[in-house]
C-alpha positions in Angstrom: 134.5 165.5 72.7 131.0 163.9 71.0 131.4 165.8 67.9 134.8 163.9 67.5 132.6 161.0 67.1 130.2 162.2 64.8 127.6 162.3 67.7 125.7 165.4 68.2 123.4 166.8 71.2 119.5 166.3 70.3 119.3 168.5 74.1 121.7 170.3 75.9 121.5 171.7 79.5 124.0 173.1 80.9 123.8 174.6 84.4 125.9 177.4 86.3 126.8 177.5 89.7 128.7 181.0 90.8 128.9 182.0 93.9 128.0 185.1 95.5 127.1 185.7 98.6 129.7 184.4 100.1 131.9 186.4 101.9 135.9 188.0 100.6 138.4 185.1 102.0 135.4 182.4 102.2 136.9 179.0 100.2 134.2 178.6 97.5 134.2 177.0 93.8 132.1 177.8 90.4 130.3 175.0 88.9 129.0 173.8 85.6 126.9 170.5 85.1 126.7 169.6 80.7 124.3 167.3 80.2 123.2 166.1 76.4 120.7 164.0 75.3 122.0 162.0 72.7 119.6 159.5 70.4 120.1 156.0 70.8 120.4 155.7 67.0 123.4 157.5 66.8 124.7 155.1 69.7 124.6 152.5 66.8 121.0 151.0 68.3 118.6 151.8 65.0 115.3 151.1 65.8 114.7 152.1 69.5 113.6 155.8 69.9 114.6 158.3 72.4 117.7 159.3 74.4 120.0 158.5 76.3 121.4 161.3 78.8 125.4 161.7 79.3 126.4 164.3 81.4 129.5 165.8 83.6 130.4 168.5 86.4 133.1 170.9 86.1 134.3 172.6 89.2 137.3 175.2 89.8 138.1 177.2 92.6 137.1 181.1 93.3 139.8 182.9 93.9 139.2 183.6 97.8 140.0 187.7 97.9 138.6 188.3 94.2 135.9 191.1 95.4 132.5 188.6 93.9 129.1 190.1 92.6 
């Protein structure tokens, strides 16, 4: 999405949490958090040093009866 707007992440972090300890038959969800630092200059504010942090969180249910690692 940022690429379509001509923006790039100066720093990109991705954290993924996959439930492994919950027993089969228990509802669970996998979760990912994506964080991107975009330079102020790229956001149209030349002269400002540093970056602005953008983040998004996504989750998806895990099949309750699928084997887990």
